[in-house]
matplotlib code that plots the C-alpha trace (Angstrom):
import matplotlib.pyplot as plt

x = [-68.3, -64.9, -63.9, -63.7, -59.9, -59.1, -55.7, -54.4, -51.3, -50.7, -47.4, -48.3, -45.3, -47.2, -47.6, -50.3, -53.5, -53.9, -51.8, -53.0, -56.6, -56.1, -54.8, -57.4, -60.1, -58.3, -58.0, -61.8, -62.3, -60.4, -56.8, -53.9, -52.2, -48.6, -47.7, -43.9, -42.7, -39.5, -38.1, -38.5, -41.0, -43.2, -46.0, -46.0, -49.8, -48.9, -47.9, -51.0, -54.4, -56.3, -55.4, -51.9, -51.5, -52.2, -49.7, -47.0, -47.8, -47.3, -50.9, -52.3, -56.0, -55.1, -53.3, -56.0, -58.6, -57.3, -54.9, -57.3, -56.8, -53.3, -50.0, -46.9, -43.4, -40.5, -37.7, -34.8, -34.7, -31.5, -29.6, -28.9, -30.3, -33.6, -33.7, -33.3, -36.1, -38.3, -37.5, -38.3, -41.5, -42.5, -41.9, -44.7, -47.1, -49.6, -49.6, -47.2, -48.6, -46.2, -46.6, -43.1, -42.0, -41.4, -37.9, -37.4, -38.1, -35.9, -33.0, -33.4, -33.2, -36.7, -38.8, -41.1, -38.4, -36.3, -39.2, -41.0, -37.7, -38.2, -41.9, -43.6, -47.1, -46.7, -49.3, -47.4, -49.2, -47.4, -49.5, -48.1, -49.4, -48.9, -48.0, -44.8, -44.0, -44.6, -43.1, -44.6, -43.8, -41.1, -43.0, -44.1, -47.8, -50.2, -54.0, -54.5, -52.0, -53.9, -57.3, -56.0, -54.3, -57.2, -59.7, -61.8, -61.1, -62.1, -65.7, -66.0, -67.8, -69.8, -68.8, -67.9, -66.0, -64.4, -61.8, -62.2, -60.7, -63.1, -63.7, -61.9, -58.8, -60.9, -57.9, -56.1, -59.3, -60.2, -56.7, -56.8, -60.1, -58.9, -55.8, -57.9, -60.1, -57.1, -55.4, -58.6, -59.0, -55.4, -55.9, -58.9, -56.9, -54.0, -56.4, -57.0, -53.5, -51.2, -49.4, -48.8, -48.5, -47.4, -50.2, -49.5, -52.1, -52.0, -54.0, -54.3, -55.7, -58.0, -59.4, -60.1, -61.7, -64.0, -65.2, -67.0, -69.9, -68.1, -65.3, -67.6, -69.7, -66.6, -65.1, -68.3, -70.7, -68.1, -69.6, -66.9, -67.4, -68.3, -68.6, -72.3, -72.2, -74.9, -76.9, -77.0, -75.8, -77.9, -81.4, -83.6, -85.1, -82.1, -79.8, -79.9, -82.9, -83.6, -86.5, -88.1, -85.4, -82.3, -81.1, -82.5, -81.1, -83.8, -83.2, -86.3, -84.4, -87.3, -90.6, -92.5, -90.5, -91.1, -94.8, -94.8, -92.8, -95.1, -98.2, -96.8, -95.9, -99.4, -98.1, -99.6, -99.3, -95.6, -96.5, -98.3, -95.8, -94.3, -90.8, -90.8, -92.6, -89.6, -86.4, -84.3, -86.5, -86.3, -82.5, -82.5, -84.8, -83.4, -83.1, -86.8, -87.9, -85.9, -87.4, -90.9, -90.1, -88.3, -91.3, -93.3, -90.5, -90.1, -93.3, -91.9, -88.5, -86.0, -86.8, -90.5, -90.0, -87.4, -90.0, -92.8, -90.8, -89.4, -92.9, -93.9, -90.6, -88.8, -85.3, -84.6, -82.2, -81.2, -77.7, -76.1, -73.0, -70.5, -71.6, -75.3, -74.5, -72.6, -75.7, -78.1, -80.2, -79.2, -75.5, -76.0, -78.0, -75.2, -72.7, -70.5, -68.8, -67.2, -65.9, -62.4, -61.1, -57.7, -55.6, -51.9, -50.5, -53.8, -55.3, -58.9, -61.2, -61.6, -64.1, -63.3, -65.3, -65.7, -65.9, -68.9, -69.7, -71.1, -70.6, -73.2, -72.0, -69.0, -68.6, -67.7, -64.1, -64.0, -60.7, -60.0, -57.4, -54.7, -51.2, -48.6, -45.3, -43.5, -46.0, -45.8, -42.1, -40.8, -44.0, -43.7, -39.9, -40.4, -43.1, -40.6, -38.2, -35.8, -34.5, -34.6, -30.8, -31.2, -34.0, -32.0, -29.1, -31.5, -32.6, -29.0, -28.0, -31.1, -32.3, -35.8]
y = [146.2, 147.7, 151.3, 153.5, 153.9, 150.5, 149.4, 152.9, 153.8, 157.5, 158.9, 162.0, 164.2, 167.3, 169.6, 171.4, 171.7, 171.9, 168.8, 166.7, 167.7, 166.5, 163.1, 162.8, 162.9, 160.2, 158.1, 158.6, 157.2, 154.1, 154.8, 153.6, 156.9, 156.7, 160.0, 160.6, 162.8, 164.3, 162.1, 163.6, 166.3, 165.3, 167.4, 170.9, 170.4, 167.8, 170.8, 172.9, 173.1, 174.3, 171.3, 171.9, 168.4, 166.9, 169.2, 168.2, 164.6, 165.5, 164.7, 168.2, 168.7, 170.4, 167.2, 164.9, 166.8, 165.6, 162.7, 159.9, 156.5, 157.2, 155.5, 157.4, 156.7, 158.8, 159.4, 161.8, 163.0, 164.8, 161.5, 159.2, 156.2, 158.1, 159.1, 155.5, 154.4, 157.1, 156.0, 152.4, 153.5, 155.5, 152.5, 150.8, 153.7, 155.3, 158.9, 161.4, 164.5, 167.2, 170.9, 172.2, 175.4, 174.9, 173.3, 171.9, 168.3, 168.6, 169.9, 166.9, 164.6, 163.2, 165.6, 164.5, 164.4, 162.0, 159.8, 159.6, 158.4, 155.0, 155.2, 156.8, 155.9, 158.0, 160.7, 163.5, 166.5, 169.5, 172.0, 175.5, 178.9, 180.4, 177.6, 176.1, 179.0, 182.8, 185.8, 184.8, 181.0, 181.2, 183.4, 181.8, 181.4, 180.8, 180.6, 184.2, 185.5, 183.8, 184.9, 188.5, 188.3, 186.4, 189.3, 187.0, 189.2, 192.3, 191.0, 189.4, 191.5, 194.7, 198.3, 198.9, 195.7, 194.5, 193.3, 190.3, 186.9, 184.0, 182.3, 179.1, 178.5, 178.5, 178.8, 175.8, 173.8, 174.7, 174.0, 170.6, 169.7, 170.9, 168.7, 165.7, 166.2, 166.6, 163.5, 161.4, 162.7, 161.8, 158.3, 157.9, 159.2, 156.8, 153.9, 155.0, 156.0, 154.1, 157.4, 159.3, 163.1, 166.1, 168.2, 171.8, 173.0, 176.7, 177.8, 181.3, 179.9, 177.5, 180.3, 182.6, 179.7, 179.0, 182.7, 182.0, 184.4, 187.2, 187.0, 186.6, 189.6, 191.7, 190.1, 189.8, 192.4, 195.0, 194.9, 195.7, 193.3, 194.9, 193.6, 193.0, 191.4, 188.8, 190.0, 187.9, 190.2, 188.4, 188.7, 190.3, 189.3, 187.0, 187.2, 187.2, 188.4, 189.1, 187.2, 187.2, 184.8, 184.2, 185.0, 183.4, 183.0, 183.3, 182.8, 184.0, 184.3, 183.6, 185.4, 182.4, 182.3, 186.0, 185.5, 182.6, 184.5, 187.5, 185.4, 183.3, 186.4, 187.8, 190.8, 190.5, 194.2, 193.8, 192.1, 195.3, 197.8, 199.8, 199.5, 195.7, 194.8, 193.4, 191.6, 194.7, 197.0, 194.6, 194.7, 198.5, 198.8, 196.0, 197.8, 199.0, 195.5, 193.9, 196.2, 195.2, 191.5, 191.7, 193.5, 190.3, 187.8, 189.4, 187.8, 184.2, 182.5, 181.6, 177.9, 178.6, 180.5, 178.0, 175.3, 177.4, 178.8, 175.5, 174.0, 176.5, 175.9, 179.1, 178.1, 179.1, 178.1, 179.3, 180.8, 178.3, 178.0, 175.2, 173.1, 173.6, 172.6, 169.4, 168.5, 168.7, 165.5, 165.7, 165.6, 162.7, 160.9, 161.3, 160.1, 163.1, 162.9, 159.6, 158.7, 157.2, 155.1, 153.5, 156.2, 155.5, 158.0, 159.6, 159.4, 159.8, 159.0, 161.7, 162.6, 163.4, 164.7, 162.7, 163.9, 165.6, 162.8, 159.3, 156.5, 153.8, 150.3, 151.4, 151.5, 154.4, 154.1, 151.8, 152.9, 156.7, 156.5, 159.2, 157.7, 158.5, 159.9, 157.1, 154.5, 152.4, 152.9, 149.4, 147.8, 149.8, 149.2, 145.4, 145.6, 147.2, 144.3, 145.7, 143.2, 143.8, 144.5, 147.1, 148.7, 148.9, 150.4, 153.1, 154.0, 154.1, 156.5, 158.7, 158.1, 157.1]
z = [-139.0, -140.1, -139.3, -142.4, -142.2, -140.7, -141.9, -142.5, -140.5, -139.8, -138.5, -136.5, -135.9, -134.8, -131.8, -129.9, -131.9, -135.7, -136.5, -133.5, -134.2, -137.8, -136.8, -134.1, -136.8, -138.7, -135.5, -134.9, -138.4, -137.5, -138.6, -136.5, -135.4, -134.1, -132.4, -132.7, -129.8, -128.5, -125.7, -122.2, -123.0, -126.0, -127.4, -125.8, -125.3, -122.6, -120.4, -121.2, -119.8, -116.7, -114.5, -113.2, -111.8, -115.2, -116.8, -114.3, -115.3, -119.0, -119.6, -119.8, -120.5, -123.8, -124.9, -123.7, -125.8, -129.2, -128.7, -127.7, -129.4, -130.5, -129.7, -128.5, -129.7, -128.6, -131.2, -131.2, -134.8, -134.2, -133.8, -136.7, -134.9, -134.3, -138.0, -139.1, -136.7, -138.3, -141.8, -141.0, -139.4, -142.4, -144.7, -142.7, -142.9, -145.3, -144.1, -142.4, -140.8, -139.6, -138.6, -138.3, -140.0, -143.7, -144.3, -140.8, -141.8, -144.9, -142.8, -140.6, -143.7, -143.2, -145.4, -148.2, -150.9, -148.8, -147.6, -151.0, -152.6, -150.9, -150.4, -153.5, -152.3, -149.1, -148.5, -146.7, -145.2, -144.0, -141.9, -141.4, -140.6, -144.0, -146.4, -147.7, -150.1, -150.4, -148.6, -145.2, -145.3, -142.7, -140.2, -136.9, -136.5, -133.7, -133.9, -132.8, -135.3, -138.1, -136.8, -137.0, -140.4, -142.0, -141.3, -139.0, -136.0, -137.8, -138.2, -134.8, -132.2, -133.0, -133.8, -130.2, -129.5, -132.7, -133.5, -131.3, -131.2, -131.5, -128.2, -129.3, -131.6, -134.7, -137.2, -135.6, -135.7, -139.3, -140.4, -138.8, -140.4, -143.8, -143.4, -142.4, -145.5, -147.8, -146.5, -146.8, -150.4, -151.2, -149.9, -152.2, -155.1, -154.3, -154.6, -158.2, -159.3, -156.9, -156.3, -153.1, -152.9, -150.9, -149.3, -148.3, -145.8, -144.7, -141.6, -143.2, -146.4, -144.6, -142.4, -145.3, -147.3, -144.4, -144.4, -147.7, -147.7, -146.1, -148.6, -151.6, -150.6, -150.8, -153.9, -156.0, -154.5, -153.3, -149.8, -147.2, -144.3, -141.0, -137.5, -136.7, -133.3, -133.0, -136.1, -139.3, -142.1, -144.7, -143.2, -140.6, -138.2, -137.8, -134.9, -131.1, -129.2, -125.5, -123.9, -120.5, -119.4, -121.5, -125.0, -128.1, -131.6, -134.3, -138.0, -139.8, -143.1, -145.5, -146.1, -144.9, -141.6, -141.0, -141.5, -139.1, -136.5, -136.6, -136.3, -133.4, -131.3, -132.2, -134.1, -137.6, -137.9, -138.5, -141.8, -142.9, -141.6, -144.5, -142.8, -142.9, -146.1, -148.0, -147.1, -148.0, -145.9, -142.9, -143.2, -143.4, -140.4, -138.4, -135.1, -135.1, -136.0, -133.2, -130.6, -131.7, -131.6, -128.2, -126.7, -127.3, -126.5, -123.1, -121.9, -121.9, -121.5, -124.2, -123.8, -124.3, -127.5, -128.8, -128.6, -130.0, -132.9, -134.0, -133.9, -136.7, -138.6, -137.6, -136.6, -133.0, -130.3, -126.8, -126.3, -123.9, -121.9, -122.8, -119.8, -120.8, -124.4, -123.3, -121.2, -124.1, -124.6, -128.3, -127.4, -125.0, -127.7, -130.2, -127.7, -128.4, -125.0, -124.1, -120.6, -120.7, -117.8, -117.0, -118.8, -118.0, -115.7, -114.7, -111.2, -112.5, -115.4, -118.0, -120.7, -124.3, -127.3, -130.5, -134.1, -135.6, -138.0, -137.9, -140.5, -141.3, -140.8, -138.8, -135.0, -132.8, -131.5, -128.5, -127.0, -126.8, -124.1, -124.8, -124.5, -121.9, -123.3, -125.0, -123.8, -127.0, -127.9, -127.3, -128.7, -132.0, -132.3, -131.9, -134.6, -136.9, -136.4, -133.8, -131.2, -127.4, -127.4, -130.2, -128.3, -125.1, -127.1, -128.5, -124.9, -123.7, -126.5, -125.9, -129.4, -128.2]

ax = plt.figure().add_subplot(projection="3d")
ax.plot(x, y, z, "-o")
ax.set_aspect("equal")
plt.show()
């Protein structure tokens, strides 16, 4: 069984999260990903994470999260020798992914225009906060900046707590996923046309695009988005409910689901109540309906109601902590978390998370060891045709 992207070589010249997360998805799909890093320090994420010892080793937990299965090559792109190494590497590759500010790669002489001149089939993806053009294209961007400017923070939380940042770097992650999708699509297109292309991925654009219903309700229906906490703005009863033990998400979005819910909690009177007869009335009287439902849910635990509601086809699920989620039998069955041993430079085994997809007739990645800084430099240079003497000279001149 061959991996989906087997034979595809990706040059990953990215830092921290959006770019590395993009190339990690490609590695999980079987691509060979060569991570090009600054000599001595590498990806800033190598110094980030909650384990200070790992950060001192330049193998920070934040780096380990999305760099498994890659190779690390150190190259100094400010030196001509380093630039020549990079150009030769690109000649051997299918994809380049970078997340510098717009114009940086061009100023170094290794941007898309320069590279595509000798490699017209190259797929080149530039990830930035706001895109390659426009009045904000040169502005620095981090995940929280983009969350705020996209409007996402304004609808996160409730009327008392909004605006709130999402509990994980959602704009970085969505930007990375968007880039991985665009690259994969461009590779398919190249098979048909034989042509490469430049891909411009904006984290701001990607985040707004992912807000679909919220944005369309404003653009099409004129509904100004509001923070609604744990309530579903499209239906009721749909949101988070208190039980006798724990919180429970319920999504009774259809008439059939509302009927099934009312019968299960032995409250058929709710179906005849004038305040709850229609979808619109239930939305209008959401708070009163929630009180009635929670009164019955308080008699049993969230786990009990999760099982009972799902049994009658009413979507329900407990609100779990991250450790509880990772311990779910479903997550173990899907092999989402993989233990990784013998990682260079680490004193212990680690666990990493795989992608949220599976391919038929294709194996899961077998080796998800993240690379030590520059671990594969000599190996890759030899593969590009450099001699041992030339490689030693590169090291002596601090070009790798």
